[in-house]
C-alpha positions in Angstrom: 0.0 0.0 0.0 1.4 3.4 -1.0 2.1 6.0 1.7 -0.6 8.7 1.8 0.9 12.2 1.3 -0.7 15.5 2.2 0.6 19.0 1.6 1.6 21.2 4.5 -0.3 24.2 3.0 -3.4 24.3 0.9 -1.7 26.1 -2.0 0.8 23.2 -2.5 -0.6 20.7 -5.0 1.2 17.3 -5.1 -0.4 15.6 -8.1 0.3 15.0 -10.9 3.5 17.1 -10.4 4.1 19.3 -7.3 3.3 22.9 -7.9 1.9 26.0 -6.2 -1.5 27.5 -6.9 -2.2 31.2 -6.1 -5.5 33.0 -5.9 -5.4 35.6 -8.7 -7.6 38.7 -8.6 -10.0 38.9 -11.6 -9.8 42.7 -11.5 -6.1 43.4 -11.5 -4.3 40.1 -11.7 -2.6 40.4 -8.3 -1.7 37.0 -6.8 -2.1 35.8 -3.2 -1.7 32.5 -1.4 -4.4 31.1 0.8 -7.9 32.5 1.1 -8.7 36.2 0.5 -11.8 38.3 1.2 -10.6 41.1 -1.0 -7.6 42.0 -3.2 -5.0 44.0 -1.4 -4.2 45.9 -4.6 -7.5 46.9 -6.0 -10.2 45.8 -3.5 -11.7 43.3 -5.9 -13.5 40.3 -4.4 -13.4 37.8 -7.3 -10.5 35.4 -7.5 -9.5 32.4 -9.7 -6.9 29.7 -9.0 -3.7 30.3 -11.0 -0.9 27.8 -11.2 2.5 29.3 -10.3 5.7 28.7 -12.3 8.1 26.2 -10.7 11.2 28.2 -11.6 12.4 31.7 -10.9 15.2 33.7 -9.3 16.2 34.7 -5.8 15.0 38.2 -5.1 15.9 38.6 -1.4 17.2 36.4 1.4 18.2 36.3 5.1 20.2 33.7 6.9 18.3 32.9 10.1 20.4 32.0 13.1 17.7 32.0 15.8 14.4 30.1 15.7 11.9 28.3 17.9 13.1 25.3 19.8 13.4 22.2 17.5 14.0 24.3 14.3 17.5 23.7 12.9 19.5 26.8 12.4 21.0 28.4 10.4 18.8 28.3 7.3 18.1 30.6 4.4 14.7 32.3 4.4 14.0 33.6 0.8 11.8 35.6 -1.4 11.6 34.1 -4.9 10.2 35.7 -7.9 8.9 32.9 -10.2 9.2 33.2 -14.0 5.6 34.2 -14.2 6.1 37.2 -11.8 4.6 35.6 -8.6 6.4 36.4 -5.4 6.8 33.4 -3.0 8.2 33.3 0.5 10.0 30.0 1.3 13.2 28.5 2.5 16.1 28.1 0.1 17.2 24.5 0.3 20.1 22.4 -0.9 22.6 25.3 -0.4 24.9 26.1 2.5 23.5 29.0 4.7 26.5 31.1 4.0 26.5 34.5 2.2 29.3 33.2 0.0 27.0 30.4 -1.3 23.8 32.4 -1.8 23.5 35.2 -4.4 20.7 37.5 -5.4 19.4 36.6 -8.9 20.4 32.9 -8.7 18.1 30.7 -10.6 16.0 28.4 -8.4 13.3 25.7 -8.8 10.5 24.4 -6.6 11.3 21.3 -4.5 9.3 19.3 -2.0 10.4 17.3 1.0 8.8 15.3 3.8 8.1 17.5 6.8 7.0 14.6 9.1 4.9 11.5 9.3 2.0 10.8 11.7 1.3 7.7 13.7 -0.7 6.2 10.8 2.1 6.7 8.3 0.6 9.8 6.5 3.5 11.9 5.2 3.2 15.7 5.4 5.0 17.4 2.4 6.4 20.9 2.5 8.1 23.0 -0.2 11.0 25.3 -0.7 13.2 26.3 -3.6 16.7 25.1 -4.5 19.3 26.4 -6.8 19.0 25.1 -10.4 21.6 22.3 -10.8 21.6 21.5 -7.1 
């Protein structure tokens, strides 16, 4: 029997291939993750799901050295601009958390990883971005 997998967040879709889905404002095209009552850009109230590109570039980052107990540090917290212009906040994975190894503009791609497994064997899947070629 295959292990059941569930996404950590509602905007991560695992099948058929992992990808993110934003809510896009029908009025102005602004994109948001998770549920919205109104658009933060134009005030519109109508949204449609919009698949988000799986590749992009690193727009900003911070190397985090302090976190809640149980969270391994250091790690790279990042803002990625995908190739379709969507801005995503996520961790940068598969790279040393060292300023010499991380550079603005580096090409990245969406990756998923197991975040944990419950007592029934259901795997929770999270996402981040990794440098292209990593």
